[in-house]
N, C-alpha and C positions, 0 to 999 in steps of 0.2 A: 510585467503583466499584473503582478499582485503587490506592487509597491514594496519590493525589497525582499520577498521570500516568505516562507511559512511562519506565521506568528507562533510564539512560545508562551504558554501552552496552547495547543489546538489539536483538533482531530479532523483529518482530511480524507474524504472519500475519493478514490481514483477509480472511476467506473469505465467499463469498456468491454467489448467482445474479445474472445481469445485472439492473441496475436497483435493487439493494438499497441503494446509497449508498456503495459501497467507495471509489470515486474521490473523492467529495465529502468523506468523512471524512479521507482521506489528504492531500488538497491543503489542506483547511482547517487541518490540523495544521501544514503547511509555513508558511502565512501567520502562524500563531500564533507560531511560533518566530522568524520573520523580524521580527515587530514587537518582539521582544526583542533585536534586533541580531544574531541568528544567521543562518546560511545554510541554506536547504532546497533540495534538488534533486528534481525530478520526472523520472523516466526512463520514457518511454512505450515499452512493449514491442510495440506494434503500429505498423505503418508508416503514420503519418499526420503531417502537419506539426504542430509544437507549437502553432501558432496556432489549430488546430481545437479542441484541448483547451481552450485559453485562452478561445476564443470562448464556449463554453457556461458556463465558470466565471465569466466576467465578469458573469453575471446575479446572482451572489451578492454580498452586501454585504461579505463578508470579503476578496474579491478586490481587491487594491490594485496598480494598474499601476505606481506608483512603486517598489514593492518588486521588481517584475519588471525594470524599467528599470535599477535599481541592482544587479541580480544578487544580491539577497537571497533571491529565489525564482527558481530556474533551471529552465527547461523544456528537456529534451533528448530526442532521439529515438534509441532503440536499434533501431527497426524495420528501418531500412535495412541496418544491420550484420547483423541477424539473417537477412535475406533474401539479401544478396549476399556477406557474409563471416562466416558463422556461426562459423567457427573462430577469428575475432578478436574475438568478442563480449566475452569476459572482459577483454581488453586495452582495448577501447573503454570499458567500464564503469569500469575503474580509472583511465583517463585523465580522464574527466569528474570523478570523485570527487577525484582528486589535484589537479585544477585549482582546484576551488572549496572544498575542505575543509569539507563540510557538517556540521552538527550533527544534521540529520535528512535521511534519504534515503528516497524512495519508488520502488519498482519496480512498475509497474502495466500489465498483470498478468503473473504468472509463467507462467500456463497456456500461452499460445501459444509461449513460449520453449521449454518442454519438448517441445511437440508438433512444432515446426519442427526442432529439433535431432535428434529421433528420426527424423523423416522424411528428413533429410539424412544419416542414418547416423552421426551424432555421438553419443557416449555422454552422454545427458542426465543420468544419475545421477552420472557423474563431474563434469560441469559443476556440478551442484547442490552436490556436496560441496566443490568448489573455491570456489564462490560463498560458501557459508556460512563456510568457513574464512577467506576474505578479509574478510567482514563482521565477523567476530569480532576482527579486528585494528584496526578503526576505533573511534574514540571518538565514536560517534554512534548514534542510534536509527534503525533501518531498518524501514520498513513495506513488506511485500510483499503484494500483493493476489492472489487466486486465485479463479477461477470454480469454486467447490466448494460443496457443501451438507453437511448433517449425515451423509448416507450415504457420501460420498466422502472426507471428512476423515480418518477412521481409517486408510485405506489409502494416504494420500499421504505421500511422502517428506518434504516440507517441514514437515508438521505435527509430525514428531518432532525436527526440527532447530531450530525456533524457540523463543524464550523465552515467547511469549504467543500465544494464538489468540483472535481476536474473530470471531464469526459474525454475519452480517447476513442477515435473512430477511424475506419478506413473505407469510406463509401466508394462505390464504382462510379467514375465520371468519364464519359466518352470512351468506355472500354478499358480504362486504367483505374487501378485502385490507388488512392492517395491517403496518407495518414494525416490526421488532424488532432489537435488538442484544443479544448475549450474550457475556460473557467466559467462554470455555470453558476457558482455561488461562492462567495468568500466574505464572511462577516468582517466588518471593520476595515475593509480596503476598497479603494476606488479602482477595482480591477478592470482589465481590458476584456471586453465582451466579444462574442463571435468566435467562430472556428479559426484556428491559426494553423498554418502548414507546419508539418512535423517531419523531421528526418531521424532515422536511427542508423548510425554508422559505427565503425570500430571505436570512435571516440565516445559514443553513447548517444543520448537523446539530445536533439537540438530543435528548438522551436523558432520558427521564422515569423515573429510577430509582425502583422501587417500584410503578410502574404496569404491570400485565401483562395 
């Protein structure tokens, strides 16, 4: 759908409402690069222990505890910094990245970061500009998730700053909800357009390109 995968370096926005599969897609991609000997980092932007995220992920076949134990896939929490030291959030993020030197980075989700910074009187737009400026200096692919839908994406700051946008949705059709994935934007690729049918099973996320 995107001519061979995520470009390196690039920043990808994965947008969708809760339950559409944003975290599954993001983390499955981390284990994929880890199996090739690279390092992936998952930065949780909500204040919960990393083991909570890992607990539900362990139900998927792609989850490999050996890759976690050997720090090929690293789970880290930004939530505590966001709550107690929001002014140091950027420094904390940089510290984790520079420690592990990832080839793939996930920030999940960006939405509460902006909301909490704004609530604490910190300029969230300035933070976002600094964040994306920093990400562009890295030789890695960054996936940023956001709780957005088709109606809110056009007005979001991050949608204009990323290289690609993937939208995940689960509209109700004839009394049944079906999951879909759409590549809305992807710079430098002749990407497949339109919503594509999506399944999430024990094997992980599977896109049926061409089935709509």
